[in-house]
C-alpha positions as CSV (number, residue, x, y, z in Angstrom):
1,M,93.4,47.6,28.6
2,K,93.2,43.8,29.0
3,N,95.6,41.1,27.9
4,L,98.7,43.3,28.0
5,S,101.9,41.4,28.7
6,L,104.9,43.2,30.1
7,P,107.5,43.0,27.2
8,P,105.3,44.7,24.5
9,L,103.9,47.0,27.1
10,A,107.4,48.2,28.1
11,S,108.3,48.8,24.4
12,V,105.2,50.9,23.9
13,F,105.7,52.9,27.1
14,E,109.1,54.0,26.0
15,Q,107.8,55.4,22.8
16,M,104.8,57.3,24.3
17,P,105.0,60.8,25.6
18,G,104.5,61.3,29.3
19,C,105.2,59.3,32.4
20,W,104.1,55.6,32.1
21,G,104.3,52.6,34.4
22,C,102.5,49.8,36.1
23,K,102.3,48.4,39.6
24,D,101.4,45.0,41.0
25,T,98.6,44.4,43.5
26,H,100.8,45.5,46.4
27,S,101.6,48.8,44.7
28,C,105.1,47.8,43.9
29,F,106.5,49.1,40.6
30,V,106.7,46.4,37.9
31,Y,107.7,48.7,35.1
32,V,108.2,52.5,34.5
33,N,109.5,54.3,31.5
34,S,112.5,56.6,31.4
35,E,110.5,59.8,31.8
36,F,108.9,58.6,35.0
37,S,112.2,57.5,36.5
38,M,113.8,60.8,35.7
39,L,110.8,62.7,37.2
40,V,111.1,60.9,40.6
41,G,114.9,61.1,40.6
42,A,115.7,57.4,40.0
43,S,119.0,56.5,38.4
44,S,117.2,54.3,35.8
45,P,113.8,52.7,35.3
46,D,115.2,49.4,36.6
47,A,116.1,51.1,39.9
48,L,112.4,51.4,40.7
49,I,111.4,47.8,40.0
50,G,109.9,46.2,43.2
51,K,109.8,49.5,45.1
52,K,106.9,51.2,46.7
53,G,106.0,54.8,47.1
54,T,107.6,54.8,50.5
55,E,111.0,54.4,48.9
56,L,110.7,57.5,46.7
57,S,112.1,60.9,47.7
58,T,111.0,62.4,51.0
59,S,108.4,64.7,49.5
60,L,106.8,61.9,47.4
61,S,107.0,59.2,50.1
62,A,104.9,61.5,52.4
63,F,102.0,60.7,50.0
64,A,102.8,57.0,49.6
65,D,99.7,56.0,51.6
66,A,97.5,58.2,49.4
67,F,99.0,56.7,46.3
68,Q,98.4,53.1,47.5
69,Q,94.8,53.9,48.5
70,Q,94.2,55.2,45.0
71,D,95.7,52.0,43.5
72,T,93.6,49.8,45.8
73,Q,90.4,51.7,44.8
74,V,91.1,51.4,41.1
75,M,91.8,47.6,41.4
76,E,88.7,47.0,43.6
77,T,86.3,49.0,41.6
78,K,87.9,48.2,38.2
79,R,87.4,51.8,37.3
80,S,89.8,54.5,36.2
81,M,90.8,57.4,38.3
82,R,92.4,60.8,37.5
83,I,94.5,62.6,40.1
84,L,95.9,66.1,40.1
85,N,99.4,65.7,41.6
86,V,101.5,68.8,42.6
87,H,104.8,68.0,44.2
88,P,108.4,69.2,44.6
89,Y,110.7,66.7,42.9
90,P,114.3,65.7,43.6
91,D,115.7,68.1,41.1
92,G,114.3,71.0,43.2
93,H,111.5,71.9,40.8
94,W,107.7,71.9,41.5
95,R,105.6,70.2,38.8
96,A,102.0,69.5,38.2
97,H,100.7,66.4,36.5
98,V,97.4,64.7,35.9
99,F,97.9,61.0,36.5
100,T,95.4,58.5,35.2
101,K,95.2,55.1,36.8
102,V,93.4,52.2,35.3
103,P,93.2,48.5,36.2
104,W,95.8,46.2,34.6
105,Y,94.5,42.7,33.7
106,D,96.2,39.4,32.9
107,D,95.3,37.1,30.1
108,E,92.5,35.5,32.1
109,G,90.9,38.9,32.9
110,N,92.1,39.0,36.5
111,V,93.3,42.3,37.9
112,R,97.1,42.1,38.3
113,G,97.7,45.7,39.3
114,V,97.4,49.3,38.0
115,L,98.6,51.0,34.8
116,L,99.4,54.7,35.3
117,H,100.1,57.6,33.0
118,G,101.1,61.1,34.0
119,Q,100.7,64.2,31.8
120,A,102.5,67.4,32.8
121,I,100.0,70.3,32.8
122,N,102.0,73.2,34.2
123,N,99.8,76.3,33.5
124,N,97.6,74.8,30.7
125,A,93.9,74.8,30.7
126,I,92.7,71.2,31.2
127,L,89.0,71.6,31.8
128,E,87.6,73.8,29.1
129,V,87.3,71.5,26.1
130,G,85.7,68.6,28.0
131,Q,83.3,70.9,29.9
132,W,82.1,72.7,26.8
133,L,81.7,69.4,24.8
134,C,79.5,68.1,27.6
135,K,77.4,71.3,27.7
136,A,77.0,71.3,23.9
137,I,75.9,67.7,23.8
138,E,73.5,68.1,26.8
139,H,71.8,71.2,25.4
140,E,72.4,70.6,21.7
141,T,74.0,73.9,21.3
142,A,77.2,75.1,19.6
143,I,80.3,75.7,21.7
144,P,80.3,79.4,22.5
145,P,83.2,81.6,21.7
146,H,86.0,81.9,24.2
147,K,85.9,85.2,26.1
148,K,89.2,85.1,27.8
149,D,90.3,88.4,26.2
150,H,86.9,90.0,26.3
151,P,87.0,93.5,28.1
152,D,84.2,92.3,30.4
153,S,86.1,89.3,31.7
154,P,86.3,89.5,35.5
155,S,89.5,90.1,37.3
156,L,89.9,87.5,40.1
157,T,92.2,87.6,43.1
158,P,94.7,84.7,43.5
159,R,92.5,83.2,46.2
160,E,89.4,83.5,44.2
161,S,91.1,81.8,41.3
162,E,92.1,78.9,43.6
163,V,88.5,78.5,44.9
164,L,87.0,78.6,41.4
165,F,89.6,76.2,40.0
166,L,88.8,73.6,42.7
167,H,85.1,74.3,42.3
168,L,85.2,73.5,38.6
169,Y,86.6,70.1,39.6
170,G,83.5,69.5,41.7
171,K,85.1,70.0,45.0
172,K,82.8,70.9,47.9
173,P,83.5,74.0,50.1
174,Q,84.6,71.8,53.0
175,L,87.3,70.1,50.9
176,I,88.4,73.3,49.3
177,A,88.8,74.8,52.8
178,Q,90.9,71.8,53.9
179,I,93.1,72.0,50.8
180,L,93.7,75.8,51.1
181,G,94.0,75.8,54.9
182,L,91.1,78.2,55.4
183,S,87.7,78.1,57.2
184,V,84.6,77.0,55.4
185,K,83.1,80.5,56.1
186,T,86.0,82.1,54.3
187,I,85.6,79.9,51.3
188,E,81.8,80.7,51.2
189,N,82.8,84.4,51.3
190,H,85.0,83.8,48.2
191,F,82.1,82.1,46.5
192,A,79.9,85.1,47.2
193,N,82.4,87.4,45.7
194,L,82.8,85.1,42.7
195,R,79.1,85.0,42.0
196,V,79.0,88.8,42.0
197,K,82.0,89.2,39.7
198,L,80.7,86.6,37.2
199,G,77.1,87.5,37.5
200,A,76.0,84.0,38.7
201,S,73.0,83.4,40.9
202,S,74.2,80.0,42.1
203,K,77.3,77.8,42.3
204,T,76.0,75.7,39.4
205,E,75.7,78.8,37.2
206,L,79.1,80.0,38.5
207,A,80.7,77.1,36.7
208,D,78.9,78.0,33.4
209,K,79.9,81.6,33.7
210,A,83.5,80.8,34.5
211,L,83.7,78.6,31.3
212,E,82.0,81.3,29.3
213,Y,84.5,83.9,30.3
214,G,87.4,81.6,30.2
215,V,88.5,81.9,33.8
216,G,89.1,79.4,36.5
217,S,90.1,76.4,34.4
218,R,93.8,77.2,34.4
219,I,95.8,76.1,37.5
220,P,96.7,79.2,39.5
221,D,100.4,79.7,40.0
222,S,99.8,79.6,43.8
223,L,98.5,76.0,43.6
224,L,101.7,75.0,41.8
225,K,103.5,75.5,45.1
226,Q,101.2,73.5,47.3
227,Q,101.8,69.7,47.5
228,M,98.7,67.6,46.8
229,A,97.4,64.4,45.3
230,L,93.8,65.4,44.6
231,V,91.4,62.9,43.0
232,I,89.6,64.9,40.2
233,S,87.5,62.1,38.7
234,E,86.8,58.4,39.3
């Protein structure tokens, strides 16, 4: 995304679905589209220009340091980052988005900030297609049929669904325990139960079995009420 000047960028952003914007090297907003400004409760896109995350609503400003650290990492590494964001917003509703952040370059190829795009995901599956494509390419096999409605599909508890969802994003038991406010031992017990229910002999096979049965890739309702800014790929 090199050589993008602000005027044409702004015009494009207003026509694209989702939340769009860009920040400078100090993580101050340079531009946001109308959808982003409405999401965070701003009176207009212009009302956010020059502001940082610390100047957003109380619930969002609590994560301002995390947002800025993500921006800094994207600019320093010149690599994109995807973040699962779940927050309560000023209108009183909780929402889940996957935000993608990429470096924003000037005409000389220097990093001038970060471009960001947020896609609302709610309760949609956001893992299955990419996971299966990777498996099919790696093993040169066809994508197997989805078994979500198969009578043998396992029934998971809400907590097992949370653990499995986070595991499919590559999160380690220690981080899962931290996110869910549980002990690592409790998380390992949930993994043991999941392996039994899905017939998996290891955590690696657990991911394959989960995708095969069509479980775990949808965001559990319980996680849609827990505020987080979780890096899911970088």
